N, CA, C and O atoms as a Tripos MOL2 file, in Angstrom:
@<TRIPOS>MOLECULE
protein
  268   267    67     0     0
PROTEIN
NO_CHARGES

@<TRIPOS>ATOM
      1 N         -23.3900   -7.5240   22.7600 N.3       1 MET1
      2 CA        -23.9760   -8.1040   23.9270 C.3       1 MET1
      3 C         -23.1870   -9.3550   24.2620 C.2       1 MET1
      4 O         -22.7660  -10.0940   23.3720 O.2       1 MET1
      5 N         -22.9860   -9.5890   25.5680 N.am      2 THR2
      6 CA        -22.2070  -10.7370   26.0280 C.3       2 THR2
      7 C         -22.9340  -11.4330   27.1720 C.2       2 THR2
      8 O         -23.5640  -10.7860   28.0080 O.2       2 THR2
      9 N         -22.8380  -12.7540   27.1970 N.am      3 PHE3
     10 CA        -23.2950  -13.5380   28.3340 C.3       3 PHE3
     11 C         -22.1160  -14.3560   28.8300 C.2       3 PHE3
     12 O         -21.4040  -14.9750   28.0400 O.2       3 PHE3
     13 N         -21.9100  -14.3560   30.1490 N.am      4 GLN4
     14 CA        -20.8580  -15.1750   30.7320 C.3       4 GLN4
     15 C         -21.4380  -15.9530   31.9030 C.2       4 GLN4
     16 O         -21.9960  -15.3710   32.8340 O.2       4 GLN4
     17 N         -21.3020  -17.2570   31.8480 N.am      5 SER5
     18 CA        -21.8070  -18.1460   32.8920 C.3       5 SER5
     19 C         -20.9870  -18.0030   34.1650 C.2       5 SER5
     20 O         -19.7800  -17.7650   34.1160 O.2       5 SER5
     21 N         -21.6470  -18.1490   35.2930 N.am      6 ASP6
     22 CA        -20.9400  -18.1490   36.5770 C.3       6 ASP6
     23 C         -20.0040  -19.3460   36.7040 C.2       6 ASP6
     24 O         -19.0410  -19.3060   37.4700 O.2       6 ASP6
     25 N         -20.2850  -20.4130   35.9510 N.am      7 ASN7
     26 CA        -19.4910  -21.6370   36.0420 C.3       7 ASN7
     27 C         -18.1330  -21.5240   35.3610 C.2       7 ASN7
     28 O         -17.2670  -22.3720   35.5760 O.2       7 ASN7
     29 N         -17.9310  -20.5030   34.5510 N.am      8 CYS8
     30 CA        -16.6760  -20.3580   33.8230 C.3       8 CYS8
     31 C         -16.3180  -18.8870   33.7250 C.2       8 CYS8
     32 O         -17.0890  -18.1020   33.1740 O.2       8 CYS8
     33 N         -15.1800  -18.5050   34.2420 N.am      9 GLN9
     34 CA        -14.7750  -17.1050   34.2340 C.3       9 GLN9
     35 C         -13.7500  -16.7740   33.1450 C.2       9 GLN9
     36 O         -13.3210  -15.6250   33.0360 O.2       9 GLN9
     37 N         -13.3580  -17.7470   32.3540 N.am     10 ALA10
     38 CA        -12.3890  -17.5010   31.2810 C.3      10 ALA10
     39 C         -13.0680  -16.7730   30.1180 C.2      10 ALA10
     40 O         -14.2570  -16.9740   29.8670 O.2      10 ALA10
     41 N         -12.3230  -15.9380   29.4180 N.am     11 ASP11
     42 CA        -12.8750  -15.2200   28.2640 C.3      11 ASP11
     43 C         -13.3860  -16.1730   27.1900 C.2      11 ASP11
     44 O         -14.2920  -15.8220   26.4340 O.2      11 ASP11
     45 N         -12.8150  -17.3760   27.1130 N.am     12 SER12
     46 CA        -13.2430  -18.3290   26.0950 C.3      12 SER12
     47 C         -14.6570  -18.8380   26.3480 C.2      12 SER12
     48 O         -15.2570  -19.4440   25.4600 O.2      12 SER12
     49 N         -15.2000  -18.6070   27.5390 N.am     13 CYS13
     50 CA        -16.5550  -19.0570   27.8750 C.3      13 CYS13
     51 C         -17.6190  -18.0040   27.5710 C.2      13 CYS13
     52 O         -18.8120  -18.2840   27.6860 O.2      13 CYS13
     53 N         -17.2110  -16.8200   27.1940 N.am     14 LYS14
     54 CA        -18.1800  -15.7580   26.9080 C.3      14 LYS14
     55 C         -18.8580  -16.0030   25.5700 C.2      14 LYS14
     56 O         -18.2260  -16.4330   24.6040 O.2      14 LYS14
     57 N         -20.1570  -15.7220   25.5300 N.am     15 VAL15
     58 CA        -20.9070  -15.7600   24.2830 C.3      15 VAL15
     59 C         -21.1380  -14.3080   23.9020 C.2      15 VAL15
     60 O         -21.8130  -13.5730   24.6230 O.2      15 VAL15
     61 N         -20.5810  -13.8930   22.7730 N.am     16 THR16
     62 CA        -20.6510  -12.4910   22.3620 C.3      16 THR16
     63 C         -21.1780  -12.3940   20.9380 C.2      16 THR16
     64 O         -20.7350  -13.1190   20.0470 O.2      16 THR16
     65 N         -22.1270  -11.4910   20.7360 N.am     17 GLU17
     66 CA        -22.6790  -11.2240   19.4110 C.3      17 GLU17
     67 C         -22.9280   -9.7290   19.2930 C.2      17 GLU17
     68 O         -23.0610   -9.0390   20.3030 O.2      17 GLU17
     69 N         -22.9910   -9.2310   18.0770 N.am     18 LYS18
     70 CA        -23.2400   -7.8030   17.8730 C.3      18 LYS18
     71 C         -24.7200   -7.4590   17.9710 C.2      18 LYS18
     72 O         -25.0800   -6.4900   18.6400 O.2      18 LYS18
     73 N         -25.5810   -8.2300   17.3200 N.am     19 GLU19
     74 CA        -26.9900   -7.8540   17.2480 C.3      19 GLU19
     75 C         -27.9200   -8.8250   17.9550 C.2      19 GLU19
     76 O         -28.8990   -8.3920   18.5630 O.2      19 GLU19
     77 N         -27.6550  -10.1000   17.8980 N.am     20 ALA20
     78 CA        -28.5330  -11.0930   18.5100 C.3      20 ALA20
     79 C         -27.6800  -12.1250   19.2320 C.2      20 ALA20
     80 O         -26.7980  -12.7380   18.6310 O.2      20 ALA20
     81 N         -27.9370  -12.3120   20.4850 N.am     21 LEU21
     82 CA        -27.1650  -13.2400   21.3090 C.3      21 LEU21
     83 C         -27.7670  -14.6300   21.1890 C.2      21 LEU21
     84 O         -28.9160  -14.8490   21.5730 O.2      21 LEU21
     85 N         -26.9990  -15.5640   20.6610 N.am     22 GLN22
     86 CA        -27.4470  -16.9470   20.5050 C.3      22 GLN22
     87 C         -26.7920  -17.7890   21.5980 C.2      22 GLN22
     88 O         -25.6160  -18.1400   21.4960 O.2      22 GLN22
     89 N         -27.5500  -18.1080   22.6360 N.am     23 LEU23
     90 CA        -26.9990  -18.8990   23.7340 C.3      23 LEU23
     91 C         -27.1010  -20.3770   23.4180 C.2      23 LEU23
     92 O         -28.0520  -20.8100   22.7660 O.2      23 LEU23
     93 N         -26.1240  -21.1620   23.8760 N.am     24 PRO24
     94 CA        -26.1920  -22.6050   23.6670 C.3      24 PRO24
     95 C         -27.4470  -23.1880   24.3320 C.2      24 PRO24
     96 O         -27.9230  -22.6710   25.3420 O.2      24 PRO24
     97 N         -27.9630  -24.2550   23.7550 N.am     25 GLU25
     98 CA        -29.1290  -24.9200   24.3120 C.3      25 GLU25
     99 C         -28.8740  -25.2980   25.7700 C.2      25 GLU25
    100 O         -27.7650  -25.6960   26.1270 O.2      25 GLU25
    101 N         -29.8790  -25.1750   26.5920 N.am     26 LYS26
    102 CA        -29.8520  -25.5030   28.0250 C.3      26 LYS26
    103 C         -28.9900  -24.5460   28.8480 C.2      26 LYS26
    104 O         -28.5810  -24.8890   29.9580 O.2      26 LYS26
    105 N         -28.7050  -23.3440   28.3170 N.am     27 THR27
    106 CA        -27.9960  -22.3350   29.0910 C.3      27 THR27
    107 C         -28.9220  -21.8450   30.1910 C.2      27 THR27
    108 O         -30.0720  -21.4960   29.9220 O.2      27 THR27
    109 N         -28.4420  -21.8150   31.4120 N.am     28 ASN28
    110 CA        -29.2310  -21.3130   32.5290 C.3      28 ASN28
    111 C         -29.0160  -19.8010   32.6080 C.2      28 ASN28
    112 O         -27.9700  -19.3420   33.0670 O.2      28 ASN28
    113 N         -30.0070  -19.0320   32.1580 N.am     29 ILE29
    114 CA        -29.8660  -17.5790   32.1060 C.3      29 ILE29
    115 C         -29.8270  -16.9560   33.4970 C.2      29 ILE29
    116 O         -29.4780  -15.7830   33.6350 O.2      29 ILE29
    117 N         -30.1760  -17.7150   34.5240 N.am     30 TYR30
    118 CA        -30.1590  -17.2120   35.9030 C.3      30 TYR30
    119 C         -28.7760  -17.3610   36.5400 C.2      30 TYR30
    120 O         -28.5200  -16.7900   37.6000 O.2      30 TYR30
    121 N         -27.8880  -18.1190   35.9050 N.am     31 GLN31
    122 CA        -26.5630  -18.3630   36.4720 C.3      31 GLN31
    123 C         -25.4840  -17.7600   35.5910 C.2      31 GLN31
    124 O         -24.5980  -18.4570   35.0970 O.2      31 GLN31
    125 N         -25.5750  -16.4660   35.4060 N.am     32 GLY32
    126 CA        -24.5920  -15.7660   34.6010 C.3      32 GLY32
    127 C         -24.9430  -14.2970   34.5150 C.2      32 GLY32
    128 O         -25.9520  -13.8530   35.0610 O.2      32 GLY32
    129 N         -24.1060  -13.5510   33.8270 N.am     33 SER33
    130 CA        -24.3470  -12.1110   33.6980 C.3      33 SER33
    131 C         -24.3350  -11.7050   32.2270 C.2      33 SER33
    132 O         -23.6320  -12.2880   31.4020 O.2      33 SER33
    133 N         -25.1290  -10.6970   31.9350 N.am     34 PHE34
    134 CA        -25.2260  -10.1220   30.6030 C.3      34 PHE34
    135 C         -24.5490   -8.7530   30.6260 C.2      34 PHE34
    136 O         -24.6300   -8.0300   31.6190 O.2      34 PHE34
    137 N         -23.8880   -8.4060   29.5360 N.am     35 THR35
    138 CA        -23.2890   -7.0820   29.3950 C.3      35 THR35
    139 C         -23.6360   -6.5560   28.0140 C.2      35 THR35
    140 O         -23.4670   -7.2460   27.0080 O.2      35 THR35
    141 N         -24.1270   -5.3190   27.9830 N.am     36 ILE36
    142 CA        -24.4120   -4.6340   26.7250 C.3      36 ILE36
    143 C         -23.4360   -3.4650   26.6400 C.2      36 ILE36
    144 O         -23.3830   -2.6240   27.5370 O.2      36 ILE36
    145 N         -22.6720   -3.4200   25.5620 N.am     37 GLN37
    146 CA        -21.7090   -2.3390   25.3660 C.3      37 GLN37
    147 C         -22.1970   -1.4790   24.2000 C.2      37 GLN37
    148 O         -22.6290   -1.9960   23.1700 O.2      37 GLN37
    149 N         -22.1210   -0.1580   24.3820 N.am     38 TYR38
    150 CA        -22.6020    0.7540   23.3500 C.3      38 TYR38
    151 C         -21.7940    2.0510   23.3830 C.2      38 TYR38
    152 O         -21.0730    2.3380   24.3390 O.2      38 TYR38
    153 N         -21.9410    2.8190   22.3120 N.am     39 ARG39
    154 CA        -21.2560    4.1130   22.2360 C.3      39 ARG39
    155 C         -22.2860    5.2180   22.3930 C.2      39 ARG39
    156 O         -23.3710    5.1640   21.8150 O.2      39 ARG39
    157 N         -21.9300    6.2170   23.1820 N.am     40 GLU40
    158 CA        -22.7620    7.3960   23.3670 C.3      40 GLU40
    159 C         -21.8400    8.5970   23.2330 C.2      40 GLU40
    160 O         -20.8940    8.7550   24.0050 O.2      40 GLU40
    161 N         -22.1200    9.4370   22.2530 N.am     41 ASN41
    162 CA        -21.2080   10.5150   21.8790 C.3      41 ASN41
    163 C         -19.8610    9.8840   21.5540 C.2      41 ASN41
    164 O         -19.8060    9.0170   20.6820 O.2      41 ASN41
    165 N         -18.7920   10.2680   22.2010 N.am     42 ASN42
    166 CA        -17.4810    9.6700   21.9320 C.3      42 ASN42
    167 C         -17.0540    8.7050   23.0230 C.2      42 ASN42
    168 O         -15.8780    8.3510   23.1110 O.2      42 ASN42
    169 N         -17.9870    8.2790   23.8480 N.am     43 LEU43
    170 CA        -17.6630    7.3920   24.9670 C.3      43 LEU43
    171 C         -18.2030    5.9850   24.7280 C.2      43 LEU43
    172 O         -19.3020    5.8110   24.2010 O.2      43 LEU43
    173 N         -17.4280    5.0000   25.1160 N.am     44 THR44
    174 CA        -17.9140    3.6270   25.1120 C.3      44 THR44
    175 C         -18.4510    3.3350   26.5010 C.2      44 THR44
    176 O         -17.7550    3.5190   27.4990 O.2      44 THR44
    177 N         -19.6800    2.8840   26.5570 N.am     45 ARG45
    178 CA        -20.3280    2.6070   27.8390 C.3      45 ARG45
    179 C         -20.7790    1.1540   27.8650 C.2      45 ARG45
    180 O         -20.8940    0.5010   26.8280 O.2      45 ARG45
    181 N         -21.0330    0.6620   29.0780 N.am     46 SER46
    182 CA        -21.5550   -0.6930   29.1800 C.3      46 SER46
    183 C         -22.5550   -0.7720   30.3250 C.2      46 SER46
    184 O         -22.5070   -0.0010   31.2840 O.2      46 SER46
    185 N         -23.4500   -1.7190   30.1900 N.am     47 LEU47
    186 CA        -24.4790   -1.9830   31.1790 C.3      47 LEU47
    187 C         -24.4420   -3.4770   31.4600 C.2      47 LEU47
    188 O         -24.5930   -4.2850   30.5440 O.2      47 LEU47
    189 N         -24.2440   -3.8480   32.7100 N.am     48 SER48
    190 CA        -24.2120   -5.2590   33.0850 C.3      48 SER48
    191 C         -25.3830   -5.5580   34.0030 C.2      48 SER48
    192 O         -25.7550   -4.7400   34.8440 O.2      48 SER48
    193 N         -25.9550   -6.7330   33.8310 N.am     49 PHE49
    194 CA        -27.0870   -7.1190   34.6690 C.3      49 PHE49
    195 C         -27.1830   -8.6320   34.7850 C.2      49 PHE49
    196 O         -26.6090   -9.3760   33.9900 O.2      49 PHE49
    197 N         -27.9200   -9.0630   35.7940 N.am     50 ARG50
    198 CA        -28.2200  -10.4720   36.0230 C.3      50 ARG50
    199 C         -29.7340  -10.6160   36.0580 C.2      50 ARG50
    200 O         -30.4310   -9.6670   36.4180 O.2      50 ARG50
    201 N         -30.2440  -11.7490   35.7040 N.am     51 ILE51
    202 CA        -31.6660  -12.0250   35.8360 C.3      51 ILE51
    203 C         -31.8530  -12.7040   37.1940 C.2      51 ILE51
    204 O         -31.3050  -13.7830   37.4180 O.2      51 ILE51
    205 N         -32.6120  -12.0950   38.0970 N.am     52 PRO52
    206 CA        -32.7660  -12.6570   39.4430 C.3      52 PRO52
    207 C         -33.3630  -14.0700   39.4060 C.2      52 PRO52
    208 O         -34.2740  -14.3520   38.6270 O.2      52 PRO52
    209 N         -32.8340  -14.9460   40.2590 N.am     53 ALA53
    210 CA        -33.2740  -16.3430   40.2870 C.3      53 ALA53
    211 C         -34.7420  -16.4770   40.6650 C.2      53 ALA53
    212 O         -35.4030  -17.4270   40.2460 O.2      53 ALA53
    213 N         -35.2610  -15.5350   41.4560 N.am     54 ASP54
    214 CA        -36.6650  -15.6270   41.8640 C.3      54 ASP54
    215 C         -37.6270  -15.0300   40.8340 C.2      54 ASP54
    216 O         -38.8410  -15.0670   41.0330 O.2      54 ASP54
    217 N         -37.1020  -14.4840   39.7470 N.am     55 LEU55
    218 CA        -37.9320  -13.9380   38.6800 C.3      55 LEU55
    219 C         -38.4090  -15.0800   37.7960 C.2      55 LEU55
    220 O         -37.6060  -15.8920   37.3370 O.2      55 LEU55
    221 N         -39.6710  -15.1400   37.5640 N.am     56 LYS56
    222 CA        -40.2310  -16.1770   36.6930 C.3      56 LYS56
    223 C         -40.2920  -15.6330   35.2780 C.2      56 LYS56
    224 O         -41.3290  -15.1400   34.8350 O.2      56 LYS56
    225 N         -39.1880  -15.7250   34.5820 N.am     57 ALA57
    226 CA        -39.0900  -15.1920   33.2210 C.3      57 ALA57
    227 C         -39.4520  -16.2580   32.2070 C.2      57 ALA57
    228 O         -39.2080  -17.4460   32.4230 O.2      57 ALA57
    229 N         -40.0230  -15.8350   31.1210 N.am     58 THR58
    230 CA        -40.3120  -16.7130   30.0050 C.3      58 THR58
    231 C         -39.3000  -16.4060   28.9200 C.2      58 THR58
    232 O         -39.2020  -15.2660   28.4640 O.2      58 THR58
    233 N         -38.5550  -17.4040   28.5060 N.am     59 THR59
    234 CA        -37.5780  -17.1610   27.4460 C.3      59 THR59
    235 C         -38.2820  -17.2120   26.0960 C.2      59 THR59
    236 O         -39.2500  -17.9480   25.9030 O.2      59 THR59
    237 N         -37.7790  -16.4250   25.1870 N.am     60 VAL60
    238 CA        -38.3120  -16.3630   23.8300 C.3      60 VAL60
    239 C         -37.1750  -16.6480   22.8670 C.2      60 VAL60
    240 O         -36.0120  -16.7130   23.2670 O.2      60 VAL60
    241 N         -37.5050  -16.8120   21.6340 N.am     61 ASP61
    242 CA        -36.4690  -17.1020   20.6480 C.3      61 ASP61
    243 C         -35.5490  -15.9220   20.4130 C.2      61 ASP61
    244 O         -34.3550  -16.1130   20.1840 O.2      61 ASP61
    245 N         -36.0770  -14.6990   20.4640 N.am     62 THR62
    246 CA        -35.2840  -13.5190   20.1440 C.3      62 THR62
    247 C         -35.6290  -12.3720   21.0760 C.2      62 THR62
    248 O         -36.8000  -12.1080   21.3440 O.2      62 THR62
    249 N         -34.6130  -11.7020   21.5610 N.am     63 ILE63
    250 CA        -34.7830  -10.4510   22.2900 C.3      63 ILE63
    251 C         -34.0670   -9.3930   21.4830 C.2      63 ILE63
    252 O         -32.8790   -9.5360   21.1950 O.2      63 ILE63
    253 N         -34.7650   -8.3350   21.1130 N.am     64 THR64
    254 CA        -34.1950   -7.2940   20.2660 C.3      64 THR64
    255 C         -33.9640   -6.0340   21.0760 C.2      64 THR64
    256 O         -34.8520   -5.5740   21.7950 O.2      64 THR64
    257 N         -32.7730   -5.4800   20.9570 N.am     65 ILE65
    258 CA        -32.4400   -4.2210   21.6050 C.3      65 ILE65
    259 C         -32.0930   -3.2400   20.5090 C.2      65 ILE65
    260 O         -31.1820   -3.4740   19.7150 O.2      65 ILE65
    261 N         -32.8290   -2.1320   20.4690 N.am     66 SER66
    262 CA        -32.6310   -1.1400   19.4220 C.3      66 SER66
    263 C         -32.2680    0.1990   20.0200 C.2      66 SER66
    264 O         -32.5390    0.4700   21.1900 O.2      66 SER66
    265 N         -31.6510    1.0340   19.2000 N.am     67 ARG67
    266 CA        -31.3700    2.3930   19.6610 C.3      67 ARG67
    267 C         -32.4800    3.2930   19.2320 C.2      67 ARG67
    268 O         -32.4490    4.4910   19.5160 O.2      67 ARG67
@<TRIPOS>BOND
     1     1     2 1
     2     2     3 1
     3     3     4 2
     4     3     5 am
     5     5     6 1
     6     6     7 1
     7     7     8 2
     8     7     9 am
     9     9    10 1
    10    10    11 1
    11    11    12 2
    12    11    13 am
    13    13    14 1
    14    14    15 1
    15    15    16 2
    16    15    17 am
    17    17    18 1
    18    18    19 1
    19    19    20 2
    20    19    21 am
    21    21    22 1
    22    22    23 1
    23    23    24 2
    24    23    25 am
    25    25    26 1
    26    26    27 1
    27    27    28 2
    28    27    29 am
    29    29    30 1
    30    30    31 1
    31    31    32 2
    32    31    33 am
    33    33    34 1
    34    34    35 1
    35    35    36 2
    36    35    37 am
    37    37    38 1
    38    38    39 1
    39    39    40 2
    40    39    41 am
    41    41    42 1
    42    42    43 1
    43    43    44 2
    44    43    45 am
    45    45    46 1
    46    46    47 1
    47    47    48 2
    48    47    49 am
    49    49    50 1
    50    50    51 1
    51    51    52 2
    52    51    53 am
    53    53    54 1
    54    54    55 1
    55    55    56 2
    56    55    57 am
    57    57    58 1
    58    58    59 1
    59    59    60 2
    60    59    61 am
    61    61    62 1
    62    62    63 1
    63    63    64 2
    64    63    65 am
    65    65    66 1
    66    66    67 1
    67    67    68 2
    68    67    69 am
    69    69    70 1
    70    70    71 1
    71    71    72 2
    72    71    73 am
    73    73    74 1
    74    74    75 1
    75    75    76 2
    76    75    77 am
    77    77    78 1
    78    78    79 1
    79    79    80 2
    80    79    81 am
    81    81    82 1
    82    82    83 1
    83    83    84 2
    84    83    85 am
    85    85    86 1
    86    86    87 1
    87    87    88 2
    88    87    89 am
    89    89    90 1
    90    90    91 1
    91    91    92 2
    92    91    93 am
    93    93    94 1
    94    94    95 1
    95    95    96 2
    96    95    97 am
    97    97    98 1
    98    98    99 1
    99    99   100 2
   100    99   101 am
   101   101   102 1
   102   102   103 1
   103   103   104 2
   104   103   105 am
   105   105   106 1
   106   106   107 1
   107   107   108 2
   108   107   109 am
   109   109   110 1
   110   110   111 1
   111   111   112 2
   112   111   113 am
   113   113   114 1
   114   114   115 1
   115   115   116 2
   116   115   117 am
   117   117   118 1
   118   118   119 1
   119   119   120 2
   120   119   121 am
   121   121   122 1
   122   122   123 1
   123   123   124 2
   124   123   125 am
   125   125   126 1
   126   126   127 1
   127   127   128 2
   128   127   129 am
   129   129   130 1
   130   130   131 1
   131   131   132 2
   132   131   133 am
   133   133   134 1
   134   134   135 1
   135   135   136 2
   136   135   137 am
   137   137   138 1
   138   138   139 1
   139   139   140 2
   140   139   141 am
   141   141   142 1
   142   142   143 1
   143   143   144 2
   144   143   145 am
   145   145   146 1
   146   146   147 1
   147   147   148 2
   148   147   149 am
   149   149   150 1
   150   150   151 1
   151   151   152 2
   152   151   153 am
   153   153   154 1
   154   154   155 1
   155   155   156 2
   156   155   157 am
   157   157   158 1
   158   158   159 1
   159   159   160 2
   160   159   161 am
   161   161   162 1
   162   162   163 1
   163   163   164 2
   164   163   165 am
   165   165   166 1
   166   166   167 1
   167   167   168 2
   168   167   169 am
   169   169   170 1
   170   170   171 1
   171   171   172 2
   172   171   173 am
   173   173   174 1
   174   174   175 1
   175   175   176 2
   176   175   177 am
   177   177   178 1
   178   178   179 1
   179   179   180 2
   180   179   181 am
   181   181   182 1
   182   182   183 1
   183   183   184 2
   184   183   185 am
   185   185   186 1
   186   186   187 1
   187   187   188 2
   188   187   189 am
   189   189   190 1
   190   190   191 1
   191   191   192 2
   192   191   193 am
   193   193   194 1
   194   194   195 1
   195   195   196 2
   196   195   197 am
   197   197   198 1
   198   198   199 1
   199   199   200 2
   200   199   201 am
   201   201   202 1
   202   202   203 1
   203   203   204 2
   204   203   205 am
   205   205   206 1
   206   206   207 1
   207   207   208 2
   208   207   209 am
   209   209   210 1
   210   210   211 1
   211   211   212 2
   212   211   213 am
   213   213   214 1
   214   214   215 1
   215   215   216 2
   216   215   217 am
   217   217   218 1
   218   218   219 1
   219   219   220 2
   220   219   221 am
   221   221   222 1
   222   222   223 1
   223   223   224 2
   224   223   225 am
   225   225   226 1
   226   226   227 1
   227   227   228 2
   228   227   229 am
   229   229   230 1
   230   230   231 1
   231   231   232 2
   232   231   233 am
   233   233   234 1
   234   234   235 1
   235   235   236 2
   236   235   237 am
   237   237   238 1
   238   238   239 1
   239   239   240 2
   240   239   241 am
   241   241   242 1
   242   242   243 1
   243   243   244 2
   244   243   245 am
   245   245   246 1
   246   246   247 1
   247   247   248 2
   248   247   249 am
   249   249   250 1
   250   250   251 1
   251   251   252 2
   252   251   253 am
   253   253   254 1
   254   254   255 1
   255   255   256 2
   256   255   257 am
   257   257   258 1
   258   258   259 1
   259   259   260 2
   260   259   261 am
   261   261   262 1
   262   262   263 1
   263   263   264 2
   264   263   265 am
   265   265   266 1
   266   266   267 1
   267   267   268 2
@<TRIPOS>SUBSTRUCTURE
     1 MET1         2 RESIDUE 1 A MET
     2 THR2         6 RESIDUE 1 A THR
     3 PHE3        10 RESIDUE 1 A PHE
     4 GLN4        14 RESIDUE 1 A GLN
     5 SER5        18 RESIDUE 1 A SER
     6 ASP6        22 RESIDUE 1 A ASP
     7 ASN7        26 RESIDUE 1 A ASN
     8 CYS8        30 RESIDUE 1 A CYS
     9 GLN9        34 RESIDUE 1 A GLN
    10 ALA10       38 RESIDUE 1 A ALA
    11 ASP11       42 RESIDUE 1 A ASP
    12 SER12       46 RESIDUE 1 A SER
    13 CYS13       50 RESIDUE 1 A CYS
    14 LYS14       54 RESIDUE 1 A LYS
    15 VAL15       58 RESIDUE 1 A VAL
    16 THR16       62 RESIDUE 1 A THR
    17 GLU17       66 RESIDUE 1 A GLU
    18 LYS18       70 RESIDUE 1 A LYS
    19 GLU19       74 RESIDUE 1 A GLU
    20 ALA20       78 RESIDUE 1 A ALA
    21 LEU21       82 RESIDUE 1 A LEU
    22 GLN22       86 RESIDUE 1 A GLN
    23 LEU23       90 RESIDUE 1 A LEU
    24 PRO24       94 RESIDUE 1 A PRO
    25 GLU25       98 RESIDUE 1 A GLU
    26 LYS26      102 RESIDUE 1 A LYS
    27 THR27      106 RESIDUE 1 A THR
    28 ASN28      110 RESIDUE 1 A ASN
    29 ILE29      114 RESIDUE 1 A ILE
    30 TYR30      118 RESIDUE 1 A TYR
    31 GLN31      122 RESIDUE 1 A GLN
    32 GLY32      126 RESIDUE 1 A GLY
    33 SER33      130 RESIDUE 1 A SER
    34 PHE34      134 RESIDUE 1 A PHE
    35 THR35      138 RESIDUE 1 A THR
    36 ILE36      142 RESIDUE 1 A ILE
    37 GLN37      146 RESIDUE 1 A GLN
    38 TYR38      150 RESIDUE 1 A TYR
    39 ARG39      154 RESIDUE 1 A ARG
    40 GLU40      158 RESIDUE 1 A GLU
    41 ASN41      162 RESIDUE 1 A ASN
    42 ASN42      166 RESIDUE 1 A ASN
    43 LEU43      170 RESIDUE 1 A LEU
    44 THR44      174 RESIDUE 1 A THR
    45 ARG45      178 RESIDUE 1 A ARG
    46 SER46      182 RESIDUE 1 A SER
    47 LEU47      186 RESIDUE 1 A LEU
    48 SER48      190 RESIDUE 1 A SER
    49 PHE49      194 RESIDUE 1 A PHE
    50 ARG50      198 RESIDUE 1 A ARG
    51 ILE51      202 RESIDUE 1 A ILE
    52 PRO52      206 RESIDUE 1 A PRO
    53 ALA53      210 RESIDUE 1 A ALA
    54 ASP54      214 RESIDUE 1 A ASP
    55 LEU55      218 RESIDUE 1 A LEU
    56 LYS56      222 RESIDUE 1 A LYS
    57 ALA57      226 RESIDUE 1 A ALA
    58 THR58      230 RESIDUE 1 A THR
    59 THR59      234 RESIDUE 1 A THR
    60 VAL60      238 RESIDUE 1 A VAL
    61 ASP61      242 RESIDUE 1 A ASP
    62 THR62      246 RESIDUE 1 A THR
    63 ILE63      250 RESIDUE 1 A ILE
    64 THR64      254 RESIDUE 1 A THR
    65 ILE65      258 RESIDUE 1 A ILE
    66 SER66      262 RESIDUE 1 A SER
    67 ARG67      266 RESIDUE 1 A ARG
């Protein structure tokens, strides 16, 4: 899983983890994109998404994505 802020487009600004994404404190989750990369059969696939700014989301300590 990867998060990349809209404020920085360089690869060095991406936060990438295999199982749990640890974002730096005060990261604005509404100003960036998330990408989940996974394998299905013999293909590598990815899903990218943004959290809409008008969505009133509650952040939690951990978000778990399982197969």
